[in-house]
N, C-alpha and C positions, 0 to 999 in steps of 0.2 A: 767456625774456629779460625782465629787470626793466626797467620804465619808471619815470621820475621823476614821482611824484605826491605831493601833500601827504598827510600822515597824516590819515586819516579818523576822525572821532569816531563811535562806534557806540553806539546806544541799544538796550537790551533791556528788556523788561517781562514779569515773571513771578514765580514763587514760588521762594524758596530753601527747601529742605526739609532735614530731618535724616534721614539714613539710619541704620537700626539693624539690625545683622546679627551672627549668631554668627561666630566666627573658624573658620578651618580647614575651611570648607565644611560645617560641621555643620548639622544640623537644629535648629530652635528647641527642640524637645523634649529635645535632648541637651545643652543649654547652660544655664548660669546667669549668663553674662556676654555682653554685646553690645558690639561696636565701633560707633562712630558716625562719620559723615562728613557734611559739609554739601555740598549740590549741588542739582540741579534743572535742567531743560533750558536755560532762558534764562540762568540763573546760570552754568552750565557753559560756555556759549558766551562769555559776558562774561569769565570768568576765563581761558579759553584765549587770547582775544584780548589781554587785558592782559598775559599771560605773554610775548607777542611784542611788547610795548611799544606796543600800540594804546591810544588814549585811549577809555575805555569808561565809560558810565554805566548802572548797573543800577537800574531803578525797581521798587519792590516795597513790601511791608509785612511787618514781623516782630513777634513777640511782645515786649511791653514787660517783659522779665525777663532773667535772666542767659543764657538760651538765645538769645534774640534778640540780645542784646549780643554774645555769642560769634560768632554768624553774621555780624554786621557786621564784627567784627574779622577774621574769616576772609576776607571779601570785600576789605577794605582791604589786608590782608597780600598778597592776590593782585594788588593794583594797580587794583582796580575802585572807581570813585567811588560812594559811598553817600549823597550829599547829598540825594537825593530818595527815600529809603526811609523810610516812615512806621513808627511804633511804636504798637501798640494793645494792649488787655488780652486779646485772644484768643490761643489757644495757637499754638505753632509747628506748621506742617505737618510730618507725619512719614510715612515709609514703612519698612516692615519687609521684609527680604529674606533668604530662604534661598538661598544661592548654589549653583547646580547644578554638577555635574561629570560628565564622561563622558556616559552616557545619561540622567542625572537632570537635569530642567529646573530653572532658577532660578524661585523663587516670590516674587512681590511683592504686598504689600497696602498700600494707601494709607490714611492718616488725615488728610484735609485739607479736608473739606467745611465745617468750622466754624473754619477756621484764621484767623490774622491777615490773610493775603493775601486770603482769601475775603471778609473784611470791610473791605477797603481803602476809604478815603474818596476815591473816584475824582474827585469834584468838587474836591478840594483838591490834586490833582496839578497842578503848574505846567508843563503841557506846552509852553506858549509859550516859557518859559525853557529847558526841557530840550532842545527840538528846534531852537532857533535856530541852533546851530552844527553840527548833526548832518549826517552824510553818509549814514548807513545806519540804518534802524530795523528791528530783527529781532523777529518774533513767531512763536509756535507755536499750533497748534490746542488745546493744553492750557489756555492762559490763559482764553479765553472760555468754557470748559466748567466752570469752577469755581463761578462765582456770577454773578448779575445785575450785581453791582458790578464784577467783573473784566471782564465783557463790555462794560459801558458805558465803563470806563476805557480799554480797548483800542480801542473804536470811536472815542472822542474822539481818541486818539493817532494812529490811522491816518488819520483825516480831515485832521487838521492836518499830518501828515507829507506827505501827498499834495499839499496846498495849497502847502507850502513847497518841493516838489520833492525831498524826501528819498527816496533809493532804499529801497524796502521789500522785505525778504526774508522768506520764509515757509517754515516747516517745518510742514506741515499735520497731522503726527502728533497724535493726540488720544487721550485715555483715555475710552473709551465709558461706563465706569461713573461718570464724574464728572457727566454731564449730567443732573442731577436737579432743576434749578430752573425748568424750563418751556420752554426753548428747544431747538430741534433742531440737532444738530451740522452736518448737511449744509447747512442753510440759512444758518447763521452763517458757516461756512467759505466758502461761495459768495459771501456778502456781502463778506467781507474780502479774499478772493483777488482780487476784481474790481478792487481798487485796489493790488494788490501787483505787484512787478516780477520777482523772482527766486524760483523755486520749487524747493524741496528735496524730492524724492519721486519714486517710480517709478509703475509701472502700478497697483499696489495702491491707492496714495493717489489717483491720478487716477480710478480706477474708483469709489472712495468718493464723490468730489466730483461726477463727471459721471454716475454711475449707469450705467457702461459695463462691459464685460467683456473688456478687453484682456488678453492673456497676457503673460508676462514676458520673452519673447525680444527680440532687438535690434529687429526690424522693428516689433513691436507697441509697444515703448517709444517708437520714433520716431512712430508713428501716434498713440499716446496723448498725447505731448507736443504734436504738431501740433493735435490736437483740443482740448487744454487752451488753447493759445494762440488758437485760433479762438474758443473760448467766452469767453476772458478776454484781450482784446488787450493789456492792460497787462503780461502775463507775457511776458518777452523771453528768459528762460533757464530751462532745466529741468535740474537736477543730480540724479543718483540714485546711491545706494550699494547695491551688490548683495552679499548675504551667502549663502555656501554653507556650511551647518553639517554637521559630522560629529560630532554630539553637542555637549554644552555646552562641551567642552574644546578642540575643534579646529575652527577656522573658516578659510575662504578668502573674501577680499573683493576686489571691484574696483569701479571707479566709471565712470559714463558720463554723457554730457552732450549736450543738443540745444540749439543756439543759434538755432533758427529756420530754418537753412539747412544746417548741417553737424553730423555726429555725431562725437563723440570718446569714447574709452574708454581705460582703463588696463590694465596687466597685473594678474593676480591676485597677491595677497600672502597667504601662508599664515601663520596664527598658531596655534602649537601648542607649549605649552599656553596657553589663554586664562587670564589672571590675573584680569581684571575687565572684564566686558562693558559695565557701566553707563557711560553717557556717550560711547560710541564714535561714535554718530550725531552728537552735539553737537560732537565733535572734528572730524568731517567738515565740518559746517556752518561751524564757526569757520575751518577751513582754506580754504574757498571765500571767505568774507568777507574774510579777511586778504590773500589773493593776487589777488582778482578784478580789481582795477584796476592791478595792479603787474606782472603777468606774462602771457605768451601763454597761450592757452586750454588747451593741453595741459599746460603746467607747473602751471597752477591746479589741474587735475584730479588730476595726479600728487601734488601736495603734499597735497591734501585726503585722498586715499586713504591716503597714508602717515601722515597725522595720525590718521586713524581707526585704522589698523593698530597704531601704537605705543601708543595709548590702551589697547588690550587688555592691555598688559603693565604698566599702572600701577594700583595699588590706589586706590580712591576714585572720585568722580564726575568729576573734572576732569583734563584733559590737561595735565600738567606738563612735557611734553617741550619741549626748546628748538627754535627754528627750524632750527638747524644739524643737530640729530639727525634731524629730519623730512626735511630735504632729502637727507640721506645715504640714507635709506630710499627716498625718491622716485626717487633715481638708481640704485637697485638694490643698495645696500650693506645686505644683510640677514643678514650672517654673525654679528652679535652678539658680535664679539671684544672683549676687554678693551682699553680706551683708556688708555694710560699712556706 
């Protein structure tokens, strides 16, 4: 059931990347052409929310060249505000992907350690202006792992957001190979999660943060969520997306949620074949943020799971499905018939 709430302004802070990959699920060694897409975890969340008519501000830094200019145009075309994105002479962050199929896994290599975002002038980001009308600030464990500058920028943003009473959502997923500038991932995540409110992750992520060993079944998920809330009392909600893979081309997903008192879960949705797995977790996060204050808790979870599912069928990093399409899936319409 939908409730009447004012539209919330959402702020995300992270890196927009260019993805380069061969077409037709080829290996790089088989190709002399590459397709490209713009994306990146925080940008993907921002663009999905803007696609559903949310007011969204994406804070970042891009290269001061035609690639950076093109990425800004892509964000604006998606409905995302780019007012507070810096441009500097460092290169655009890249990642190369060989898309897997059947029993062959997808391979990803990043080239972002000296990127424009890694060199953001964090002291020049006008967080006071950016956050003054914000309802939600979303961050991920990737951003503080890139450089000391991105760590400091995020730290400043989170402290101010907490002071202003902005709801802070966190996806603690991180790229372990990024942490090369001197800080430890666990310590940084613990520092920032301590002032966050909504957690996107399951037992694997909680084990990383708390140094525990919970298994992935329902009871252990509840115990892990309870332990996380006990260790970090600011966390009030824990959402998790569960994936069961049968090779790279066939997945089943469901979602679950612990609100501190009650457990919720969805039915499984099968995706076969998988068209593009990149950005599916971001589609799940965006689905939660979009519906969180508008619908009952079961509907929120159903919408997010359906958002994740349909993203598997869309090429590129961003979930371009409409709200209407997602609700149809959330309500069990998965026949995929022609609409005409």
